[in-house]
N, C-alpha and C positions, 0 to 999 in steps of 0.2 A: 483455347486449350492450353493447360500448363504443361511445359517441357521441362525436364530434368537433364541437365547434361553435366558430365563430369569433366573438370578442368583440372589439370595437372599444376597449374600455376598456384602460388601460395594464395591463401584464402584473402589476405588483405595486403595491398600495396599501400602501405602507410607513408604519410608524409612526416617528415622529421620536424619535430617541434621541441623547442627548450622552454624552460621556465618551470614554475611550481607544479604545474599539472603533469609534466613530464616526469619531473622528480618523484612526485606522489605515484605515478604509474611504475616507475622503476624501482623504487623501494618497496612499494606494495608487492610487485610481482616476485621479488626477491625473498618474501616471506614463504614458510612452508605450505605444502598443500592445504587447503582450508581444513580438511579432516584433522590433519596433524596439528595445524594451528590451533583447532579448538581442543584438541587432546592436551596440549601444552598449557593452554589458557586454563583449562581445568585443573591442572596441576598447580599453577600459580594460585588460582583462586583458593585451593585448599590451603595452601600455605597462608594466605592472607586471613582467611576465617580462623586459622589456628592462632595466629598473632592477635588479631583484633579481640577474639574471644577471651584469650589470656589477659588482655588489657582491660576486660569487663567494659568494653565500649557498648553503649546503649542509650537510647532516646526514648522520650515519651511520645506516643503516637497521638497525632493531632486530632484524630477522630475518636477513638476508643478511650483515649487517656491512659492506656497501659503502658508499662515499661517494656519497650522492645530491645533485647540485647542481640549481639551478633552471636551466632552459633558456630561452633567448631565443627568442620566436617571430619575430623579425626578423632572427635570425642566417641564415646561408646554409641551415643543416640545418633551421631552423625553417620558413623560407619554402618549401622543397622538401616538407617534411613536410605543410604546409598544403595545398598544390596537389595533391599525390599522394593524400592521404587524405580530402580533402572529401567525395567521393562515398561512401567506404567508412564515413566516420563516420555519414554519413546512413542508408545501407542496413543497416548492422550495428548500428544503435541498438536495444538489447534490447526496449524496449517497442513498436516500430513494427510488427514482424510479429505480435507476441502480439496487440496491439489490433486490427489489421486482421483477423486470423484469426477473433478473438473476435467482432468486428463481423459478419462474415459468417454465423455461427452465431445470434448474438442478433438480428441484423436479420431473418434469415428468420423466426425465431420471433415477432417482432414483427409482421411484415408479414402473416403468416396469422392472427394473433390468438391464438397460443397463450400468450403471456406474460400478455396481457391476461386470458384465461380462467383461468389458474392464479392470478394475483393476486385475481381475483374470488372464487375458491374459498378462498383463504388469508384473505382478508379477513373471509369469513363465519364464519371459526373463531377469529379473533384479536380480543379485545376492543380497541376503539378506543384506550382509555386505556393499553394494554399495547403498542401498535404501536411506538413509538419504541424501548422496550427490546428487543422482538424483532428490529428492524433492526440495532441495535448489536451484539447478541449473535450473529446470523448473520453480521455482518460479522467479527467476531472469529474465529469458527470457520472463516470462509472462507479464512484464511491457510494452510489445509491444501492449498488449490489454489495457493498462492503468489501470484504477481502477476495471475494470471487473475481473481481475486476483484474487482479494482478496475474490471474491464470489465462486471460482472455486478450486485454487490450494491448500489452507491449508485443505479444506474439503477433497479433494482426497488424500493428503498426509496422514491424519488420518486414511482415509479407506485402503490405501495401508499398513500402518504399522499394522493395526488391521488384514489384510489378512494374514500376515506372522507371526501373534502371537506377534507383538511388541506393545509398548504401543501407542495408537492413538494420544494422545496429544503430544508425540514427534514428530509424522509425522506432526500434525498441526502446532506446533510451527516452524519446519524446513520450512514449506510451507510460513508462514507468515514471517520468517526472509528473506527467498529469495526474496519475493514480497516487502516487507517494507524496510528493511535495504539496500537491493540491488536494490532499485527502479530505480536508474538512470544508472545502469550498463546493458550492453547488448552487444551482438556480432552483433546486427542489429541496423541501424539508426531508432530511434523511434521518434513519436511525440514530446516527452520530449527534444531531441537533438534540434529540430527545434525551439521550444518556448524558450528554455534557451538562445540559441545562438542569437536569434532575440532580446531579451532584452539586451544582452552582446553588441551586434553591436550597439544599440542606445546609449549605456553608452559610447563606444568607440569615439563617434563623439565628445566629449567634448576635446579630444586630438588629434585625427587624423581623418579627414573627409573621407580619403581614406581607413582606415583600417576596415575589416569586419571579424566577427568570424562566421565561417560556421558550419553547423551541423555536420561536419566530424571532426571538430577540437579536439575533445576529444575521438576519435573513438578507437585509438590503446590502450590508457590508459584504457578505459572501456571495451574493449574486453577481455584484460588481467585479468581486476578485475572480470570479470565474472566467470573465471575459478578459480582463488584464493579465491574468496568468497565462491563459491561453496564446495571447498574442506574444507575451514575453518568451514563454516557451518555445513557441514556433520559430521566434526570431533567433533564440539562442542555438536551436538545433541548426537552422541554416546557416548562421554565421560563424559559430564556433564549434560545435559537436561534430557535424558532418565533415568540415574541411580538415579537421584534425584527424578523422578516421582514414582519410585518403580514399582510394579508388577500391570498391569490392571486386574480387576476382574469384569468388568461391565456386564451388562445383554445383550450387543449385541456382537454377535461373528461371524466371518466368516470362513467358512470351504472351504478349496480348493479342492472341489470335481471334478471330471473330467466333461467337458461339455457334455451335451446330444446331440443326433443328432438334436433335434429341436433348441438348443441353437447355435449350430454350423451354421445351416441354417441361424437363425435370425443375427448372427454376420456377416456372409458373405454378406447378404443383406444390413445391415447396413453399412458394409465398402464400398460397392459399391455406396450407397446413399451418403455417405460422400465424396467419390472420385468425384461423379458427381456434388455434391454441390461446392466443392472446384474448380473443373475445370471451372464451371460456373462462379465463382467469378473471376478465373483468366482471363477469357474472358472479363469480364466487367472492370478489373483493369490494366492489363498488357500491352495492346496496348496504344500507345501514345495518341490516341483519345478515350480511354476507357470510357464506359458510367458512371463509378464511379469515374472517376478522377475530379481533381479540374477544373471546366469549363473555368476559367479565366487564370490559369497558366499551366494546363496540368499535375500538380505535383501530388505526392500521399500522403506526409506528411500533406497537408491541404485539403485533398480530402473528399467528402462525404463518402468514404469507411472508412477512419480513424475515422472521426467524427460519423459515424453510426455503429461503431464496435459493440456496445451492442446490437441493434436490429438484427444485422447480426449474432451474436453469439446465440442470442435467438432463431431466425428461425432455425439455425442450430441444436440446441439441440431438438427442438420441431419435426423437420422433422426426425431426425435419431431415436429419442424415438419412434415416432408413428410406424415406420417401424420395429423397433425391437419388439415392443410391439403386433403389429399385427401377425408377423410371430412367435414369441414364445407363442401367445394366451393369453397374459395378457390384451390387449385391444380387446374387443369383440364388442364394439359398439362406436360411435363418443361421446357418453355422458361420457364414461370413461375417456376421455382427460382432460375436465375440472375439473372432479371430483377429479383426481389425483393432479392437480395443486391446487385445493382448499385445499386439505389435506396438502400440504407443505406449503401453505401460513399461515394455521392456527399455524404452528410452529414458525412463525415470529412475533407473536403477541407481545412478550415481547421486541423484537427489536423495533416495531413501536412506543411503549409507551416510551421507553427510548429516541427515537430519537427526540420526542416531545421536552423534556426538553433540550436536548443537543443543538438542533438546536436554542432555544432561547438563549442560553449561548454564542455560537459562534457569533450569530447576535448581541447580546449585546456589545461583545469585538470589532466587527468591526464598529458598528454604533458610539461608544463613541470616536473613534480614537485612543484608547490606543494602539493598534498594531503599528500604524504609530509612535506614540511617543516613544515607546519601541526601536524600529528600529532604529531611527534617533539619540536618545541620546546615543545608545550603538555605533553606527557608529562614533559619535563625540567623545566618550571616546577614541576609538582606534586610532583615527586620533591623538588625543591630547597627546598620550604616545610616538608616533613618533618611533616605533620599525622598524628595517630594517633587511634584510635577511630572512631566512627561519623560524626564531622564529616569525616574524610578521604573516607569513602564518599559523602557528600553533595556534597562538592566534585568528586569524580570523576564523579558522576551530571551535575553541572552542566556540567562541561567536555565530557563526551561530547554532552549534548544540544546544546552551542553548535556542536561540530564536525560533528554531523549535519546541520547546516544547509548544510554545505559538501561533506562526503563522504556521498553518499546510499546507497552500497552498504555494508550492515551488516557483511557478511563481510570486505569489504576493509579498512574501518577496524579490525575487531576483530583481523585479522592484524597490524596495526601496532601496536595498543595492548596486546594480550594479552601478548605477549613482554616488556613493560615493567611493566605494573600487576599481573599475577598474581604473578610472583616478589617484587614489592615488598610487596603485601598478604599475601602467605603468610609473608613474614619477620616481619610484626607480628602474625601469629596467625590470619590469615583463610583460611576454606577457599576454594579457587579456583573452586567453584560458587557461592558467595556473591558474589565478585566478578564473575563471568559474569552472575548474574542482576541486578546493579546495572547492568551494561553494557546489558543487554536492556531495561531500564526506560527508560533515557535515550535509547537508540537508536530505540525504539519511539514515545516520546511526541511527538517533534518532527518525526515522518516527515511529517505532512501540512501543515506550514508552512514547508517549505524551499522557497526559489525554484528550486533546482537540481532539484527532483524531475523524473524523466523522465516522470512521469505528469501534470505540470501542465498541459500543453496538452490532453490528453484531459479532465481535470476541467473546465477552463474551457470547452471546447467543450460539454460536457453542462450545465454551470451556465448557459450563455447560452441554452440551448433555453427555459428557463423565466424568465430575466432578461435580456434582450438587451444591456443597457447595463452588465452586470456586468464587473468588472475584477478584477485581482489583488488589490486592496484590499478588495473585496466578499468574495471568497473567504476571504481571510486572516482578516478580522475575524470572519467565521462560524465558522472553525475554531479560533481561538486559545482560546476558553473550553474546548473539549475538551482541547486539548494541555496546558494549564496545569493543568486539573483533574486529568487522568490523571496527569501528572508528580507533583503533590503528593500525591494519594492513594496512589499506588505507592510513594513514598518512606515515607509513613506505615505502609503495610503492611510495608515492608522493616525499618523501625525495629521494630515489633511482633515480627516474626520473630526479629530480632536479640536484642531484649530478652528474649523468652520462651524463646528456644533452640528454636523450632519447626523441624521438618524442611523443608527445601526440596524435597527428594525422598527417595526411599527410603534411609534411613540417613545423610542429608547435612544437617548443619546449617551454621550461619554460621561456627562455630569448630570 
C-alpha cells in the first residue's frame, strides 16, 4: 500500500556544493520566471529579426537552392503573421496534445493506484544498487515510443527512487537522461532510424546515385551505445547527481507494505488485460498483411501503428487502469473515470500557460528563417577551414551539439546539414553512415540542456513537484553532467570504431 504523509520540513535538505554546477544553478535560478523569460526572449528576438532583415542577411538553402532571407517580425508581413498565427502556434504546438493526452492515461493509472502497485512490484525485483542503471536503460529504450516516453519514464523513475527511500529527483534525472541524451540509441530499429537514413540517402545522391543509407547502417554502434550509456548514466546518477541533491524530506512518501489479497487479484486481472491487449496488437501488426501495417508498403516503421503510438498507449493505460480500479474498488461508477482524469489535468495548468509563450518563441525562430541562416553559415565555416581526418569529425560533432541548442528538431536540422556534410565527408573518404552516426551523437547529447526544448515546461512542472523552488538553473545544473559525459564517451566510442574499423551496422564501416 502507498501511504502519503505530510511533512512540514523543507522538501529537500541540500548538500552545499561549490564549483561550476553550483554557479550555473545560482545564475540560472536568478533568471525571471520561465514564462517571463520567454516573453523577454520573444522581444529580443523581434529586435534581432528587424536588424538582420535590414542588413539583408540571407543564405542559399542547401536542398532547394532558393535564397532564404531573414524576415522582420515588425514588418507588415511579420505583424500580420503574428496576429493571425498566435492561436495556431499554441494549439498546433506538437508536445501540447501529446502531453495532455498522455496525462489523461497516466493520471488515471496514478489515481487508481496502478502505477504505484506496478512500481512496488518492480522494486521488489530490482536491487537498489542497480536501480539508476535500470531507469537510464529503460529511458533509452523508451525512444521506440518517440516523444511519448518523456511523459512516462522520468515520472516512473522518480517514483521508483522514492519507493526505495532514494531522492526522487535523481530518478527523474536518470529517466530524462536516458530518454533525452540517449534519444537515438536503441537495441531496436526505431522510426528515428528510418527517418534519419532517408534524409542521408537523399544527400548521398549528389555523389553516388546508387548508394543507399539504410535504417540498420548504425544498428551495431547504437546497440552497443545503449548499454554503455546506461552504465555511464547510472554511475553519474549514483556518484554525482544524487549526492548533490542531498536528502529528500518531501511530503510524499511511499511505504513498501505487502500487497493485500484484493491488490493481488487486481494486479493479476490487470496483467491478463495487458497481455490480451498486447496479443491483439500483435495480431494487427505482425502478419505481413496486418491491419495496422503501412497499406502501401506493408512495412511497420511508417505504419499507422508507429504513427498512432500515442493513442495506442493512451488506450492501454485507460483500459488497464479501469480494470485495476474496478477490482481494487477505487472505481465505483463510470463517473469516477473522468473525475480522476480531470484531477490530473488540473495539475498541468502551469505547463499549459508556459507552453503558450514558448510556442510563440519557437514559431518566431522558424518563421524568420534564422534557423536556416545559422545552420548554413555554420556549415560554410566548417567547409572553409578544410579539416581532414578524425579531427574534422570532432569539430562537426561540436558544431551540431551547439546548433542543437537552437534547432530542436533533429530531422529538420539533418535535412539542412546532410546535403552539405555528407558529400563533403564522402569526398575525403568517409562512409555516409559514419557521418550520420556522428550527427546522431551530437544531436542526442545536448537534447536535455537546450532552453528551446518544447518539453522544458513539462520537465519543470514535474521537477517542481519535488522541489517547489526549482528553476531552469536547478534543472540544467542537474543534467549537464549527463550531457557532457555522454558526449565525451560517445566520441571516444566513435574513435575506437574508426581506428579499429569496426562495423557500424551490417557490412558498414567508417570508410
